[in-house]
C-alpha positions as CSV (number, residue, x, y, z in Angstrom):
1,M,0.1,-0.1,0.0
2,A,2.9,2.4,0.8
3,K,4.3,2.0,-2.6
4,L,0.9,2.6,-4.2
5,S,0.4,5.7,-2.2
6,R,3.6,7.1,-3.4
7,R,2.8,6.3,-7.0
8,E,-0.6,7.9,-6.6
9,L,1.0,10.9,-5.1
10,K,3.4,11.2,-8.0
11,E,0.6,11.0,-10.5
12,D,-1.4,13.5,-8.6
13,R,1.6,16.0,-8.7
14,L,2.0,15.3,-12.5
15,R,-1.7,15.9,-13.1
16,S,-1.5,19.2,-11.0
17,A,1.5,20.4,-13.0
18,F,-0.1,19.6,-16.3
19,E,-3.3,21.4,-15.3
20,D,-1.2,24.5,-14.3
21,Y,0.6,24.5,-17.6
22,E,-2.7,24.1,-19.4
23,A,-4.2,27.0,-17.6
24,F,-1.0,29.1,-18.3
25,A,-1.1,28.2,-22.0
26,K,-4.8,29.2,-22.3
27,E,-4.1,32.5,-20.5
28,H,-1.0,33.4,-22.5
29,A,-1.9,31.7,-25.8
30,R,-1.3,34.8,-27.9
31,E,2.1,35.4,-26.4
32,I,3.2,31.9,-27.0
33,I,2.0,31.8,-30.5
34,A,3.8,35.1,-31.2
35,S,7.0,33.8,-29.7
36,V,6.9,30.6,-31.7
37,V,6.3,32.5,-34.8
38,I,9.2,34.9,-34.1
39,F,11.4,31.9,-33.4
40,L,10.5,30.3,-36.6
41,V,11.1,33.5,-38.5
42,V,14.4,33.9,-37.0
43,I,15.4,30.3,-37.7
44,G,14.2,30.7,-41.3
45,A,16.1,34.0,-41.7
46,V,19.4,32.5,-40.4
47,F,19.0,29.5,-42.8
48,G,18.0,31.9,-45.6
49,V,21.1,34.1,-45.1
50,R,23.3,31.1,-44.9
51,M,22.0,29.7,-48.2
52,L,22.3,33.2,-49.8
53,V,26.0,33.6,-48.6
54,D,26.8,30.0,-49.9
55,N,25.2,30.8,-53.3
56,L,27.1,34.1,-53.5
57,Q,30.4,32.4,-52.6
58,A,30.0,29.6,-55.2
59,T,29.2,32.2,-58.0
60,A,32.1,34.4,-56.9
61,N,34.5,31.5,-56.8
62,T,33.6,30.5,-60.3
63,R,34.1,34.1,-61.6
64,L,37.3,34.5,-59.6
65,A,38.7,31.4,-61.2
66,A,38.0,32.6,-64.6
67,A,39.6,36.0,-63.8
68,L,42.8,34.2,-62.4
69,D,42.9,32.2,-65.6
70,T,43.2,35.4,-67.6
71,Y,45.7,37.1,-65.2
72,H,48.0,34.1,-65.5
73,A,47.4,33.6,-69.3
74,Y,50.3,33.3,-71.7
75,V,51.5,36.4,-73.5
76,G,52.9,35.9,-77.0
77,T,52.4,33.9,-80.1
78,V,51.5,30.2,-79.8
79,S,51.9,27.9,-82.8
80,A,48.9,25.9,-84.0
81,E,50.6,22.7,-82.9
82,M,51.2,24.0,-79.3
83,A,47.9,25.7,-78.8
84,V,45.5,24.2,-76.4
85,P,41.9,24.4,-77.1
86,G,40.0,26.8,-74.6
87,T,43.2,28.2,-73.4
88,Q,43.6,32.1,-73.4
89,T,46.6,33.8,-74.9
90,F,47.3,37.5,-75.3
91,A,49.5,39.5,-77.8
92,T,50.5,42.0,-75.0
93,D,50.6,42.2,-71.3
94,Q,48.5,45.5,-71.6
95,E,45.8,43.5,-73.3
96,K,45.9,40.6,-70.8
97,Y,45.8,42.9,-67.7
98,K,43.1,45.1,-69.1
99,K,40.7,42.2,-69.5
100,A,41.7,40.7,-66.2
101,L,41.1,44.0,-64.5
102,A,37.5,44.1,-65.8
103,E,36.9,40.6,-64.7
104,F,38.2,41.1,-61.2
105,Q,36.2,44.3,-60.9
106,A,33.1,42.4,-61.9
107,V,33.7,40.0,-59.1
108,A,34.6,42.6,-56.5
109,E,31.5,44.7,-57.3
110,V,28.9,44.3,-54.6
111,T,25.4,45.4,-55.1
112,G,22.0,45.1,-53.6
113,I,21.4,42.9,-50.6
114,E,25.1,41.9,-50.8
115,K,26.0,45.2,-49.3
116,L,24.3,44.2,-46.1
117,L,26.3,40.8,-45.9
118,P,29.9,40.3,-45.0
119,K,32.1,40.1,-48.2
120,V,32.8,36.6,-49.2
121,K,36.5,35.7,-49.5
122,A,36.4,35.5,-53.4
123,V,35.3,39.0,-53.6
124,R,38.1,40.2,-51.2
125,I,40.7,38.3,-53.2
126,A,39.4,39.8,-56.5
127,R,39.7,43.3,-55.0
128,C,43.4,42.6,-54.2
129,Y,44.0,41.4,-57.7
130,E,42.2,44.5,-59.1
131,G,44.8,46.5,-57.4
132,M,47.6,44.4,-58.9
133,C,46.2,44.7,-62.4
134,Q,46.0,48.4,-61.9
135,A,49.7,48.4,-61.0
136,H,50.5,46.4,-64.1
137,L,48.6,48.9,-66.3
138,G,50.4,51.9,-64.8
139,Q,47.4,53.1,-62.9
140,D,49.5,53.7,-59.8
141,A,47.3,56.1,-57.8
142,A,44.3,53.7,-58.2
143,A,46.5,50.7,-57.5
144,V,47.9,52.1,-54.2
145,K,44.4,53.0,-53.0
146,T,43.0,49.6,-53.8
147,L,45.9,47.6,-52.4
148,Q,46.0,49.7,-49.2
149,E,42.3,48.6,-48.7
150,S,43.3,44.9,-49.2
151,A,46.3,45.2,-47.0
152,R,44.0,45.8,-44.0
153,D,42.1,42.6,-44.8
154,S,41.7,40.3,-41.8
155,D,42.9,37.3,-43.8
156,P,46.7,37.3,-43.6
157,D,47.0,35.6,-47.0
158,I,45.1,38.4,-48.7
159,A,46.7,41.2,-46.7
160,S,50.3,39.9,-47.4
161,L,49.6,39.6,-51.1
162,A,48.4,43.2,-51.1
163,Q,51.5,44.4,-49.1
164,M,53.8,42.7,-51.5
165,A,52.3,44.5,-54.4
166,L,52.4,47.8,-52.4
167,A,56.1,47.3,-51.9
168,G,56.5,47.0,-55.6
169,E,54.6,50.3,-56.0
170,D,57.0,51.9,-53.5
171,V,60.0,50.7,-55.4
172,K,58.5,52.0,-58.6
173,T,58.0,55.5,-57.1
174,G,61.4,55.6,-55.3
175,K,60.2,54.8,-51.8
176,V,62.8,52.2,-51.3
177,A,63.0,52.5,-47.5
178,D,59.3,51.8,-47.3
179,A,59.6,48.7,-49.7
180,I,62.5,47.3,-47.6
181,K,60.4,47.7,-44.4
182,I,57.5,45.7,-46.0
183,Y,59.7,42.9,-47.4
184,Q,61.4,42.5,-44.1
185,E,58.1,42.4,-42.3
186,L,56.7,39.8,-44.9
187,S,59.8,37.6,-44.5
188,D,59.4,37.6,-40.8
189,H,55.7,36.7,-41.0
190,P,55.4,34.4,-44.2
191,T,52.0,33.2,-45.5
192,S,50.9,30.8,-48.1
193,T,50.6,33.6,-50.6
194,V,53.9,35.2,-49.8
195,P,56.5,32.7,-48.6
196,R,59.6,33.8,-46.7
197,S,61.7,33.0,-49.7
198,T,59.7,35.1,-52.0
199,A,59.9,38.1,-49.6
200,L,63.6,37.7,-49.2
201,L,64.2,37.5,-52.9
202,A,62.4,40.7,-53.4
203,L,64.4,42.3,-50.5
204,A,67.7,41.3,-52.2
205,G,66.4,42.7,-55.5
206,V,65.8,46.1,-53.9
207,Y,69.2,46.0,-52.2
208,R,71.1,45.1,-55.5
209,G,71.0,48.6,-56.9
210,S,72.2,50.7,-53.9
211,Q,73.3,48.4,-51.2
212,P,75.0,45.3,-52.8
213,A,76.6,44.2,-49.5
214,Q,73.2,43.9,-48.0
215,A,71.9,42.1,-51.0
216,R,74.9,39.6,-50.7
217,E,73.9,39.0,-47.1
218,V,70.3,38.2,-48.0
219,Y,71.3,35.8,-50.7
220,K,73.7,34.0,-48.4
221,R,70.8,33.7,-45.9
222,L,68.6,32.2,-48.6
223,I,71.3,29.7,-49.5
224,S,71.6,28.7,-45.8
225,E,67.8,28.2,-45.5
226,Y,66.9,26.8,-48.9
227,G,70.3,25.4,-50.2
228,T,69.0,21.9,-50.4
229,D,67.4,22.9,-53.6
230,S,70.3,22.6,-55.9
231,T,68.7,24.6,-58.8
232,L,67.8,27.5,-56.4
233,A,71.3,27.4,-54.7
234,A,73.0,27.6,-58.1
235,E,70.8,30.6,-59.1
236,L,71.5,32.4,-55.8
237,K,75.3,31.9,-56.2
238,Q,74.9,33.3,-59.7
239,Q,73.2,36.3,-58.2
240,I,75.9,36.9,-55.7
241,S,78.6,36.6,-58.3
242,S,76.9,39.3,-60.4
243,L,76.9,41.8,-57.6
244,P,79.4,44.8,-57.8
245,Q,82.3,44.4,-55.3
C-alpha cells in the first residue's frame, strides 16, 4: 500500500503540474504563439542568409577562377601545334591585364542585398588582384588605393599579397626604404601567398641597386635556408657573383 500511495502521489503531482501548464497556456496563448512565430522567422532568416551567402560564394568562386585564368594567361604567339583548345593567350601584357582588371572588378563589385552581408572571400581576393592589375597597367594612384584597402584585410593571405604589391609600387615610385620595411616584415611573417623565400628574394632585389653588400647577405641567408634545392642554390650563387664588389 505504501508503494501505491507514493505512485498515486506522484501521479497527482504530475496531473496538477499539467493542469497548471494548461491554464497558463490558455491564458498566454497569444504570447506563446507570437514567440513561436518569431522563433520560426528567426530560424528561417538564419538559414536563408546562410544559403544566400553560400550561393554568393559559389558564384564568386567561379568568376574569380575565370579572372585568375586570364591574369595568368600566356602572352605571346603560340603555334597551332602548341595551342591548347580553350586556353587564353594574349598578344601583349597590356591586353591581358586590361581584360583581367575588368573581370576582377566584376567579381569585386557588390550590389543590392550583398552590401548588407559580409564580403565573401572570393570578392576580397578579387579586390586585391584588381589593385595588382591596376599596377601592371600603370594606374599607380588607383593601385595604391585599392591595395591599401586589401592590405587591411583580416585574412593574412590576402593582406600579405596586397602588401607585396604595395612594396612593388613603393620601389616604382622611389620609396625604397618603405619597400624594404614591407619585405622585411613579410619575410618575418610568411604566409601561403607570400612565402619567406619570396619576400627575401624581393628584398635582395631592392638592395642590389644601392646596397650590394646587404643584397649579398640576403642571398647567403637564402642559401643557408633553402640550399637543399640545388637549382635554387646555383641561381642564388649566380646572383651573388653578379653583384658589384
